[in-house]
KEMAR-885697 format. One record per residue (C-alpha): residue in three letters; chain; residue number from 0; x, y, z. Coordinates in nm, 4 decimals. Example, Ala and Ser with C-alpha at 12.3 -4.5 7.8 and 13.67 -1.06 7.14 Angstrom:
r c k X Y Z
ALA A 0 1.2300 -0.4500 0.7800
SER A 1 1.3670 -0.1060 0.7140
***
This chain:
r c k X Y Z
MET A 0 -3.8312 2.5435 -4.0851
ASP A 1 -3.8204 2.9175 -4.1042
ASP A 2 -3.7495 3.1884 -3.8110
ARG A 3 -3.9652 3.4927 -3.7455
PHE A 4 -3.7431 3.6904 -3.9875
GLY A 5 -3.8048 3.4271 -4.2875
ASN A 6 -3.4652 3.2640 -4.2808
GLN A 7 -3.4306 2.8803 -4.3049
SER A 8 -3.3177 2.7367 -3.9619
LEU A 9 -3.1023 2.4275 -3.9291
PRO A 10 -3.2161 2.1758 -3.7030
SER A 11 -2.9882 2.1941 -3.3756
THR A 12 -2.6852 1.9386 -3.3319
PRO A 13 -2.7029 1.7779 -3.0336
VAL A 14 -2.3435 1.7840 -2.8050
VAL A 15 -2.1326 1.5151 -2.8437
ARG A 16 -1.9457 1.4587 -2.5359
GLU A 17 -1.6736 1.2011 -2.4981
LYS A 18 -1.7796 0.9616 -2.2139
PRO A 19 -1.7356 0.9603 -1.9151
TRP A 20 -1.7778 1.3237 -1.9038
VAL A 21 -1.8363 1.6354 -1.6646
GLN A 22 -1.9924 1.9580 -1.7427
LEU A 23 -1.9090 2.2779 -1.5182
LYS A 24 -2.1402 2.5086 -1.4358
THR A 25 -1.9280 2.8163 -1.3837
PHE A 26 -1.6108 2.9311 -1.5659
THR A 27 -1.2576 2.8427 -1.4410
SER A 28 -0.9340 2.8158 -1.6235
LYS A 29 -0.7864 2.6572 -1.2994
PRO A 30 -0.6666 2.3158 -1.2704
ASN A 31 -0.8576 2.2401 -0.9644
VAL A 32 -1.2721 2.2369 -0.9944
PHE A 33 -1.4494 2.2385 -0.6648
ARG A 34 -1.7533 2.0133 -0.6191
SER A 35 -2.0028 2.3433 -0.6166
MET A 36 -1.8604 2.4296 -0.9357
ILE A 37 -1.9633 2.1013 -1.1418
GLY A 38 -2.3294 2.0702 -1.3170
GLU A 39 -2.3945 1.7610 -1.4995
VAL A 40 -2.2012 1.4344 -1.4905
SER A 41 -2.2446 1.1303 -1.7080
PRO A 42 -2.3525 0.8176 -1.5122
ASP A 43 -2.0801 0.6426 -1.6134
ALA A 44 -1.8588 0.8514 -1.4603
ARG A 45 -1.6426 0.6465 -1.1438
GLN A 46 -1.4538 0.7904 -0.8519
GLY A 47 -1.0684 0.7449 -0.9912
ASP A 48 -1.1468 0.8077 -1.3635
ILE A 49 -0.9943 1.0178 -1.6149
VAL A 50 -1.3170 1.2406 -1.7538
SER A 51 -1.3537 1.4790 -2.0314
ALA A 52 -1.4680 1.8138 -1.9124
TYR A 53 -1.6675 2.0813 -2.0654
ASP A 54 -1.7602 2.4344 -2.0091
LYS A 55 -2.1022 2.5486 -1.9158
GLN A 56 -2.1446 2.6221 -2.2886
GLY A 57 -2.0648 2.2499 -2.3497
SER A 58 -1.7253 2.3499 -2.5239
PHE A 59 -1.4028 2.1042 -2.4370
ILE A 60 -1.1856 2.2006 -2.1457
GLY A 61 -0.9612 1.9104 -2.0864
TYR A 62 -0.9430 1.5843 -1.9005
GLY A 63 -0.8984 1.5241 -1.5557
PHE A 64 -0.9003 1.2952 -1.2911
TRP A 65 -1.2657 1.2382 -1.1137
ASN A 66 -1.3839 1.2308 -0.7707
ALA A 67 -1.7460 1.3151 -0.6949
GLY A 68 -1.6952 1.2546 -0.3184
ALA A 69 -1.3974 1.4853 -0.2661
PRO A 70 -1.3837 1.8641 -0.2378
ILE A 71 -1.1430 1.8783 -0.5435
ALA A 72 -1.4121 1.6933 -0.7436
LEU A 73 -1.2020 1.7387 -1.0814
ARG A 74 -0.8308 1.7784 -1.1444
ILE A 75 -0.7453 1.8779 -1.4742
ILE A 76 -0.4361 1.7325 -1.6147
LYS A 77 -0.4342 1.7869 -1.9951
ALA A 78 -0.6096 2.0696 -2.1694
THR A 79 -0.5990 1.9385 -2.5265
PRO A 80 -0.7626 1.6554 -2.7467
GLY A 81 -0.6620 1.3098 -2.6999
LYS A 82 -0.7820 1.1128 -2.3705
PRO A 83 -0.4345 1.0421 -2.1740
ASP A 84 -0.3267 0.7106 -2.1599
ASP A 85 -0.0407 0.4960 -2.0398
ALA A 86 0.1968 0.6334 -2.3224
TRP A 87 0.0958 0.9767 -2.2110
PHE A 88 0.1303 0.9502 -1.8309
GLU A 89 0.4645 0.7750 -1.9179
SER A 90 0.5969 1.0917 -2.1218
THR A 91 0.4665 1.3300 -1.8857
LEU A 92 0.6691 1.1769 -1.5933
GLN A 93 0.9949 1.1942 -1.8089
LYS A 94 0.9423 1.5357 -1.8819
ALA A 95 0.9149 1.6246 -1.5131
VAL A 96 1.2173 1.4472 -1.4287
SER A 97 1.3895 1.5762 -1.7297
LEU A 98 1.3597 1.9194 -1.6254
ARG A 99 1.5653 1.8791 -1.3084
LYS A 100 1.8181 1.6311 -1.4550
ASP A 101 1.8880 1.7510 -1.8103
ILE A 102 1.7788 2.1416 -1.8238
LEU A 103 1.8384 2.2539 -1.4453
LYS A 104 2.1364 2.0053 -1.3974
LEU A 105 2.0377 1.9886 -1.0465
ASP A 106 2.2426 1.6678 -1.0031
ALA A 107 2.5730 1.8834 -0.9819
ASP A 108 2.4836 1.9928 -0.6727
THR A 109 2.2589 1.7833 -0.4840
ASP A 110 2.0780 1.4539 -0.4470
ALA A 111 1.7900 1.6154 -0.2893
TYR A 112 1.5333 1.7865 -0.5345
ARG A 113 1.1752 1.7975 -0.6448
VAL A 114 1.1340 1.5801 -0.9582
VAL A 115 0.6923 1.5946 -0.9785
ASN A 116 0.5317 1.9243 -0.8434
GLY A 117 0.1735 1.8280 -0.8549
ASP A 118 -0.0261 2.0726 -1.1024
ALA A 119 0.2719 2.2292 -1.2393
ASP A 120 0.3804 1.9410 -1.3906
PHE A 121 0.0350 1.8405 -1.5274
LEU A 122 0.0283 1.5662 -1.2872
SER A 123 -0.2470 1.6993 -1.0150
GLY A 124 -0.2557 1.5299 -0.6726
LEU A 125 0.1068 1.3906 -0.7163
VAL A 126 0.4078 1.5293 -0.5398
VAL A 127 0.7843 1.3918 -0.5619
ASP A 128 1.1056 1.4690 -0.4055
ARG A 129 1.4052 1.2750 -0.5156
LEU A 130 1.6182 1.2332 -0.1781
GLY A 131 1.9261 0.9945 -0.2106
ASP A 132 1.8157 0.6772 -0.3607
VAL A 133 1.4859 0.7167 -0.2267
LEU A 134 1.1421 0.8896 -0.3844
SER A 135 0.9624 1.0103 -0.1295
ILE A 136 0.6001 1.0528 -0.2586
GLU A 137 0.2932 1.2249 -0.1728
VAL A 138 -0.0405 1.1605 -0.2878
SER A 139 -0.3841 1.3682 -0.2508
SER A 140 -0.5528 1.2134 -0.5550
LEU A 141 -0.7467 0.8886 -0.5826
GLY A 142 -0.6796 0.8948 -0.9438
VAL A 143 -0.3437 0.9091 -0.8688
MET A 144 -0.2898 0.6500 -0.6337
ARG A 145 -0.4791 0.4087 -0.8736
ARG A 146 -0.1969 0.4415 -1.1325
LEU A 147 0.1220 0.5005 -0.9003
PRO A 148 0.2144 0.1183 -0.8826
ARG A 149 0.2681 0.1836 -1.2708
TRP A 150 0.4453 0.4960 -1.2226
ILE A 151 0.6661 0.4134 -0.9680
PRO A 152 0.9227 0.2010 -1.1933
ILE A 153 0.9202 0.4507 -1.4518
LEU A 154 1.0129 0.7400 -1.1997
HIS A 155 1.3083 0.5035 -1.0737
GLN A 156 1.4330 0.4644 -1.4088
ALA A 157 1.4339 0.8197 -1.4961
ALA A 158 1.5443 0.9567 -1.1571
GLY A 159 1.8177 0.6613 -1.0995
THR A 160 1.6522 0.5853 -0.7485
LYS A 161 1.6120 0.2597 -0.5957
ARG A 162 1.3854 0.2765 -0.3029
GLU A 163 1.0541 0.4801 -0.2389
ILE A 164 0.8096 0.5479 0.0457
VAL A 165 0.4225 0.6682 -0.0274
GLN A 166 0.2603 0.8935 0.2212
VAL A 167 -0.1057 1.0277 0.2344
ASP A 168 -0.2365 1.2811 0.4691
ALA A 169 -0.4682 1.0882 0.7026
HIS A 170 -0.7462 1.3939 0.6232
VAL A 171 -0.6669 1.3461 0.2516
ALA A 172 -0.7156 1.0028 0.2546
ARG A 173 -1.0617 1.0398 0.3907
ILE A 174 -1.1898 1.2798 0.1866
GLU A 175 -1.0378 1.1548 -0.1403
GLY A 176 -1.1356 0.7551 -0.0375
ILE A 177 -0.8007 0.6307 -0.0369
MET A 178 -0.8170 0.3114 0.1908
PRO A 179 -0.4894 0.2400 0.3971
THR A 180 -0.4674 -0.1052 0.1774
ASP A 181 -0.4277 0.1200 -0.1569
VAL A 182 -0.0946 0.2773 0.0166
PRO A 183 0.1885 0.0887 -0.0950
LYS A 184 0.4076 -0.0224 0.2309
SER A 185 0.7878 0.0708 0.2659
ALA A 186 1.0646 -0.0399 0.5113
VAL A 187 1.2417 0.3067 0.3758
ARG A 188 1.3132 0.5156 0.7361
PHE A 189 1.6483 0.7128 0.6889
VAL A 190 1.8354 0.8360 0.4085
LYS A 191 2.1112 1.0660 0.3792
ILE A 192 2.1516 1.3577 0.1594
LYS A 193 2.3822 1.6149 0.0221
GLU A 194 2.3073 1.9937 -0.0374
PHE A 195 2.6083 2.2464 -0.1628
GLY A 196 2.8510 2.0115 0.0338
VAL A 197 2.5930 1.9929 0.3321
THR A 198 2.4899 1.6811 0.4795
GLN A 199 2.1439 1.5970 0.6187
GLU A 200 1.9623 1.3150 0.7330
VAL A 201 1.6289 1.3103 0.6378
ASP A 202 1.3903 1.0705 0.8743
PHE A 203 1.0605 0.9689 0.6851
ALA A 204 0.8712 0.8675 1.0100
GLU A 205 0.9313 1.2018 1.1818
GLY A 206 0.9534 1.4441 0.9143
HIS A 207 0.6896 1.6814 0.7990
LYS A 208 0.5534 1.6487 0.4395
THR A 209 0.7913 1.4440 0.2024
GLY A 210 1.0463 1.4763 0.4751
PHE A 211 1.2708 1.7345 0.3497
PHE A 212 1.1946 2.0861 0.2286
CYS A 213 1.4009 2.0764 -0.0822
ASP A 214 1.2274 2.4254 -0.1683
GLN A 215 1.4363 2.6365 0.0688
ARG A 216 1.7583 2.4992 -0.0660
ASP A 217 1.8774 2.7916 -0.2874
ASN A 218 1.7598 2.9929 0.0119
ARG A 219 1.9914 2.8291 0.2433
ARG A 220 2.3031 2.8731 0.0150
ARG A 221 2.2030 3.2531 0.0110
PHE A 222 2.1575 3.2949 0.3963
ALA A 223 2.4856 3.1158 0.4785
ALA A 224 2.6551 3.3693 0.2199
LEU A 225 2.5390 3.6560 0.4648
CYS A 226 2.6363 3.4867 0.8114
ALA A 227 3.0172 3.4871 0.8042
GLY A 228 3.1427 3.6340 1.1053
LYS A 229 2.7770 3.6909 1.2270
ARG A 230 2.5518 3.5859 1.5230
VAL A 231 2.2737 3.4071 1.3652
LEU A 232 1.9210 3.3195 1.5265
ASP A 233 1.6944 3.0694 1.3201
LEU A 234 1.3379 3.0748 1.4401
CYS A 235 1.1279 2.7674 1.3539
CYS A 236 1.4509 2.5751 1.2594
TYR A 237 1.2954 2.2404 1.1528
THR A 238 1.5700 1.9989 1.1392
GLY A 239 1.8589 2.2763 1.0905
GLY A 240 1.9225 2.3416 0.7524
PHE A 241 1.9489 2.7171 0.7539
SER A 242 2.1435 2.6497 1.0850
VAL A 243 2.3918 2.4195 0.9777
ALA A 244 2.4654 2.6051 0.6500
ALA A 245 2.5018 2.9292 0.8457
LYS A 246 2.7481 2.7914 1.0876
LEU A 247 2.9698 2.6232 0.7912
ALA A 248 2.9832 2.9241 0.6280
GLY A 249 3.1768 3.0830 0.9340
ALA A 250 2.8848 3.2334 1.1338
THR A 251 3.0618 3.3165 1.4670
GLU A 252 2.7532 3.1480 1.6662
VAL A 253 2.4098 2.9964 1.5765
THR A 254 2.0859 2.9575 1.7939
GLY A 255 1.8069 2.7372 1.6683
VAL A 256 1.4728 2.7305 1.7923
ASP A 257 1.1442 2.4837 1.7330
LEU A 258 0.8794 2.3693 1.9422
ASP A 259 0.9002 2.0195 1.7368
GLU A 260 1.1330 1.8105 1.9673
LYS A 261 1.1849 1.5278 1.7242
ALA A 262 1.2820 1.8158 1.4519
ILE A 263 1.5525 1.9470 1.7038
GLU A 264 1.6827 1.5464 1.7816
MET A 265 1.7156 1.5693 1.3842
ALA A 266 1.8745 1.8871 1.3867
LYS A 267 2.1280 1.7979 1.6356
ARG A 268 2.2273 1.5015 1.4483
ASN A 269 2.2638 1.6898 1.1305
MET A 270 2.4914 1.9400 1.3510
ASN A 271 2.7108 1.6422 1.4301
LEU A 272 2.7153 1.4794 1.0876
ASN A 273 2.8525 1.7936 0.9490
GLN A 274 3.1026 1.8023 1.2630
THR A 275 2.9912 2.1633 1.3709
ARG A 276 2.8282 2.3310 1.6644
VAL A 277 2.4972 2.4796 1.6890
GLU A 278 2.2786 2.5759 1.9923
PHE A 279 1.9547 2.4032 1.9410
VAL A 280 1.6711 2.5145 2.1502
HIS A 281 1.3488 2.2971 2.1859
SER A 282 1.1025 2.5876 2.2823
ASP A 283 0.7931 2.7509 2.1374
ALA A 284 0.9094 3.0800 1.9530
PHE A 285 0.7013 3.3183 2.0745
SER A 286 0.7464 3.2387 2.4229
TRP A 287 1.1705 3.2080 2.3840
ILE A 288 1.1721 3.5454 2.1873
ARG A 289 0.9962 3.7386 2.4598
GLN A 290 1.2156 3.6085 2.7307
MET A 291 1.5153 3.6843 2.5067
GLN A 292 1.3751 4.0593 2.4877
LYS A 293 1.3548 4.0760 2.8405
ASN A 294 1.7286 3.9383 2.8894
GLY A 295 1.8302 4.2130 2.6075
LYS A 296 1.9632 3.9891 2.3322
THR A 297 1.9967 4.0605 1.9830
TRP A 298 2.1502 3.8928 1.6840
ASP A 299 2.3133 4.0083 1.4050
VAL A 300 2.1196 3.7801 1.1519
VAL A 301 1.7662 3.6609 1.2172
LEU A 302 1.5635 3.4378 1.0146
CYS A 303 1.1741 3.3309 1.0443
ASP A 304 1.0564 3.0210 0.8624
PRO A 305 0.7625 2.9413 1.0341
PRO A 306 0.5059 2.6375 0.9152
LYS A 307 0.1939 2.7131 0.7220
PHE A 308 -0.0221 2.9352 0.9380
VAL A 309 -0.2621 3.0049 0.6686
ASP A 310 -0.4421 2.6785 0.5167
SER A 311 -0.7923 2.7638 0.5141
ARG A 312 -1.0343 3.0316 0.2867
ASP A 313 -1.2373 3.0096 0.5934
LEU A 314 -1.2146 3.4068 0.7221
ASP A 315 -1.1797 3.3505 1.1118
LEU A 316 -0.9130 3.0831 1.0236
GLU A 317 -0.7262 3.2810 0.7798
ALA A 318 -0.7298 3.5745 1.0280
GLU A 319 -0.5670 3.3620 1.2934
GLY A 320 -0.2912 3.2728 1.0787
LEU A 321 -0.2227 3.6177 0.9420
LYS A 322 -0.2165 3.7260 1.3172
LYS A 323 0.0498 3.4354 1.3728
TYR A 324 0.2394 3.5849 1.0922
ASN A 325 0.2006 3.9515 1.2338
ASP A 326 0.3087 3.8320 1.5814
LEU A 327 0.5701 3.6365 1.5361
ASN A 328 0.7522 3.9105 1.2790
VAL A 329 0.6702 4.1806 1.5514
LEU A 330 0.8636 3.9890 1.8153
ALA A 331 1.1197 3.8788 1.5961
LEU A 332 1.2136 4.1959 1.4723
GLN A 333 1.2833 4.3340 1.8242
LEU A 334 1.5932 4.0656 1.8443
VAL A 335 1.7453 4.2294 1.5257
ALA A 336 2.0727 4.4141 1.6263
PRO A 337 2.0957 4.7615 1.4590
ASN A 338 2.1550 4.7235 1.0772
GLY A 339 2.1124 4.3670 1.0990
ILE A 340 1.9677 4.1324 0.8630
PHE A 341 1.6089 4.0015 0.8890
VAL A 342 1.5104 3.7277 0.6630
THR A 343 1.1293 3.6157 0.6739
CYS A 344 0.9175 3.3549 0.5253
SER A 345 0.5790 3.2439 0.4374
CYS A 346 0.4914 2.8925 0.2804
SER A 347 0.0782 2.9972 0.2785
GLY A 348 -0.0102 3.0016 -0.0584
LEU A 349 -0.3226 3.1552 0.0162
VAL A 350 -0.1260 3.4412 0.0945
SER A 351 -0.0083 3.6769 -0.1920
ALA A 352 0.3534 3.8121 -0.1869
ASP A 353 0.2143 4.1605 -0.1771
ALA A 354 0.0131 4.0856 0.1261
PHE A 355 0.2926 3.9103 0.3375
GLU A 356 0.5289 4.2088 0.2360
GLU A 357 0.2612 4.4559 0.3492
LEU A 358 0.2192 4.2508 0.6979
VAL A 359 0.5861 4.2620 0.7573
CYS A 360 0.6449 4.5998 0.6734
LYS A 361 0.3865 4.6970 0.9180
ALA A 362 0.5257 4.4939 1.1745
ALA A 363 0.8381 4.6726 1.1340
HIS A 364 0.6718 5.0338 1.1275
ARG A 365 0.4759 4.9473 1.4292
TYR A 366 0.8138 4.9703 1.6340
GLN A 367 0.9471 5.2803 1.4618
ARG A 368 1.1673 5.0307 1.2751
ARG A 369 1.2652 5.0568 0.8716
LEU A 370 1.3154 4.7734 0.6470
GLN A 371 1.5589 4.8326 0.3458
ILE A 372 1.4183 4.5164 0.1066
PHE A 373 1.7029 4.3883 -0.0954
ASP A 374 1.5132 4.1017 -0.2204
ARG A 375 1.2422 3.8769 -0.2857
THR A 376 1.2490 3.5376 -0.3495
GLY A 377 1.0598 3.1881 -0.3571
PRO A 378 1.1302 2.8186 -0.4262
GLY A 379 1.4101 2.6608 -0.6254
SER A 380 1.3268 2.6079 -0.9873
ASP A 381 1.2621 2.2556 -0.9430
HIS A 382 0.9269 2.3910 -0.7803
PRO A 383 0.7745 2.5746 -1.0858
ASN A 384 0.4343 2.6861 -1.1121
VAL A 385 0.2052 2.6654 -1.4090
SER A 386 0.0414 3.0091 -1.4993
ASN A 387 -0.3033 2.9056 -1.4667
HIS A 388 -0.2464 2.7967 -1.1014
PRO A 389 -0.0988 3.1166 -0.8941
GLU A 390 -0.1457 2.9355 -0.5735
GLY A 391 0.1257 2.6871 -0.6635
ARG A 392 0.3357 2.9858 -0.5974
TYR A 393 0.3455 2.9489 -0.2160
LEU A 394 0.6703 3.0116 -0.0879
LYS A 395 0.7986 3.3721 -0.0181
VAL A 396 1.1476 3.5150 0.1359
LEU A 397 1.1757 3.8370 0.1853
TRP A 398 1.5124 3.9844 0.2526
THR A 399 1.5687 4.3040 0.4457
ARG A 400 1.8150 4.4780 0.6172
VAL A 401 1.6646 4.6393 0.9660
PHE A 402 1.7405 5.0374 1.0612
***
């Protein structure tokens, strides 16, 4: 058969796809592919399956967990040929643990660190913290949950742990189709951990996320080093990690404030475990700061480490969250003594580092204060992020002196 230029053309070769498969209708290099971005799907693709994925031209882009009923319908875990099997998953889990133990050598300073960080360790939907002899496992993917019973012994052997607790957020369970009977039961409630010589007790029943924020480990040590001989205020103190570290490092007085009554109770337990003294206050940070302003109180070092205020791409919810960040920083800055230190954090992955810094600077300038920014940090090295998922770089910490 000739084309209109007289050249002989070959019959087109049908695209052969490895089953089960999905094909995208838009381009993306991200590991998380939303349902609206999916085009065709092979009839044999089932919830929780590993599927081969193709771009809109039909070129292979990788393998991932498939869940047609979830907003994140496809989670890419491998971008090279060769479908992931049990041996691949075992190797991937061992590599994740090896990064922390053999390369970063975290065991020298702590027995609390992240061993699997989701997309950054090519295991989308799985987060695992090693807390003492416990693996605290957070699952957000049906594909992960179905394979977890096989993975847990592999993780224990690699990490040197003995017990585990598996948690699934109720909202995530609904959208992923994870049933309560899918989640392994655990009797683990408490564990004590060590971090640079500081003892912390983790309460899995009352704690947030995996129970302890390992991501702030290096920032806690650095913060404590700034506090010797200083009066310190820790806003949104949670279970007192920054507060206790500051007092043990020689702060003359430390005040920690949090709205979560259970967190304050845990903070007081951690204070007692370390045989030190911190004033922990159960209160809403916004109203408490306003009262302190009326009282004319200031501190030499002030830390703000609020919960995630921006957790949605919805424009109204995003605006509301950014306003909370602005208001908290505006108020907190007014409690910093002249030439004092102000350290402020955001754990919202949807807020970029540049946007957060701009927000904090505007908050200072509003009251004719200037910030001397001497560092910008993020989570510890056990919380890596992968190059095609910048949202994984969620924690931002701004270190400043206030004039």
